[in-house]
C-alpha positions in Angstrom: 39.5 -11.1 -86.6 37.1 -12.9 -84.1 34.6 -10.2 -84.8 34.7 -10.9 -88.5 34.2 -14.5 -87.9 31.3 -13.7 -85.6 29.8 -11.6 -88.3 30.2 -14.2 -91.0 28.9 -17.0 -88.7 25.9 -14.7 -87.8 25.3 -13.9 -91.4 25.4 -17.6 -92.7 23.2 -18.7 -89.9 20.5 -16.0 -90.3 20.6 -16.5 -94.1 19.8 -20.1 -93.7 16.8 -19.0 -91.4 15.8 -16.4 -93.9 15.7 -18.9 -96.7 13.8 -21.5 -94.6 11.4 -18.8 -93.6 10.8 -17.4 -97.2 13.2 -14.4 -96.7 11.1 -12.8 -94.1 12.5 -10.4 -91.5 12.2 -11.4 -87.9 11.1 -8.2 -85.9 12.6 -7.8 -82.5 11.0 -6.2 -79.4 12.4 -4.1 -77.7 14.3 -2.6 -80.7 17.0 -4.6 -82.1 19.8 -2.6 -80.2 18.0 -2.8 -76.9 16.9 -5.3 -74.4 15.3 -5.5 -70.9 17.5 -7.5 -68.5 19.0 -9.0 -71.5 15.6 -10.4 -72.8 14.1 -9.6 -76.2 11.2 -11.2 -78.1 11.6 -12.4 -81.8 8.4 -12.6 -84.0 7.8 -13.9 -87.5 5.9 -11.9 -90.2 3.2 -12.8 -92.5 2.8 -11.8 -96.2 1.4 -8.5 -95.1 4.3 -7.8 -92.9 2.3 -8.3 -89.6 3.4 -10.3 -86.7 2.4 -14.0 -86.7 3.4 -16.9 -84.4 5.9 -18.6 -86.5 8.2 -20.9 -84.4 7.8 -24.3 -82.7 9.9 -25.0 -79.7 12.9 -26.3 -81.5 12.7 -23.6 -84.3 12.6 -21.0 -81.5 15.7 -22.4 -79.7 17.6 -22.6 -83.1 16.7 -19.0 -84.0 18.1 -17.6 -80.7 21.3 -19.7 -81.3 21.6 -18.2 -84.9 21.4 -14.8 -83.4 24.4 -15.6 -81.1 22.3 -15.8 -77.9 20.3 -18.3 -75.8 16.6 -19.0 -75.6 15.5 -17.2 -72.4 14.7 -19.0 -69.1 11.5 -18.5 -67.1 13.6 -16.7 -64.5 15.3 -14.4 -67.1 11.9 -13.4 -68.5 10.5 -12.9 -65.0 13.4 -10.6 -64.1 12.7 -8.7 -67.4 9.1 -8.2 -66.4 10.0 -6.8 -63.1 12.1 -4.2 -65.0 9.3 -3.3 -67.3 9.0 -5.9 -70.1 5.5 -6.2 -71.2 4.2 -7.7 -74.4 0.8 -8.9 -75.8 2.3 -11.9 -77.5 3.3 -15.4 -76.2 6.8 -16.5 -76.7 8.7 -19.8 -76.1 11.1 -20.1 -73.3 13.8 -22.6 -72.3 11.6 -24.8 -70.2 9.4 -25.8 -73.3 6.3 -23.7 -72.6 5.2 -20.2 -73.7 4.9 -17.1 -71.6 3.5 -13.6 -71.8 4.9 -10.8 -69.6 2.0 -8.7 -68.5 2.2 -5.7 -66.1 -1.3 -4.4 -66.9 -4.4 -6.5 -67.2 -6.0 -6.4 -70.6 -8.9 -8.6 -71.9 -7.1 -9.3 -75.2 -3.7 -10.0 -73.8 -2.7 -12.8 -71.6 -6.3 -13.6 -70.6 -6.7 -10.5 -68.5 -3.9 -11.8 -66.2 -0.8 -10.1 -65.0 2.6 -11.3 -64.2 4.3 -14.0 -66.2 1.2 -15.8 -67.8 2.1 -19.3 -68.8 0.7 -21.5 -71.6 1.6 -25.3 -71.5 1.0 -26.7 -74.9 2.5 -29.0 -77.5 6.0 -28.2 -78.6 4.7 -28.1 -82.2 2.6 -25.1 -81.4 3.8 -21.8 -83.0 4.7 -18.8 -80.9 7.2 -16.0 -80.8 10.4 -16.6 -78.9 12.2 -15.0 -76.0 15.9 -14.8 -76.4 18.5 -13.8 -73.8 21.8 -12.2 -74.4 24.2 -12.6 -71.4 26.0 -9.2 -72.3 22.5 -7.5 -72.2 23.3 -5.8 -75.6 20.3 -7.7 -77.2 21.9 -9.0 -80.3 25.7 -9.6 -80.6 25.8 -8.3 -84.2 27.5 -4.9 -84.4 26.4 -2.1 -86.8 29.1 -3.5 -89.3 27.7 -6.9 -89.1 24.1 -5.7 -89.4 25.1 -3.9 -92.6 26.9 -7.0 -94.0 23.9 -9.1 -93.0 21.6 -6.8 -94.8 23.7 -6.8 -98.0 24.0 -10.6 -98.0 20.1 -11.1 -97.4 19.3 -8.5 -100.2 21.6 -10.4 -102.6 20.3 -13.7 -101.6 16.7 -12.5 -102.0 17.5 -11.1 -105.5 19.1 -14.3 -106.6 16.0 -16.3 -105.3 
């Protein structure tokens, strides 16, 4: 019964985010059923289904919360970086600044730097978000919840 309430709660929270974000999917990296040291990155999509920075600091925190997890801390993303997490996109973290975990230096990623590259800017700036799942299962939604969530989103999309 607790799992059913978790599913319903997750569906309702994500449905609200989907409506407020024009019914877009939020891609997750690594894949939705994986994480690295419990850390995963969530992006927004533009009208062409390509990643775009879409969340200010408060929206980023709410998105992680709606997924049933917390926004990742600098230490958590640093730990994930040491375990192999590397992206080419900045994401908000708990300390109200953006980071990009880089293992290899590339001119078009993280200013050719390696390590946890930081960007301190206005909290209204749009980035991705790094979320953290304490149980290291990435997202606390089971396969059943994911199917239920998909069905509800499709119905909501059709009715809009």
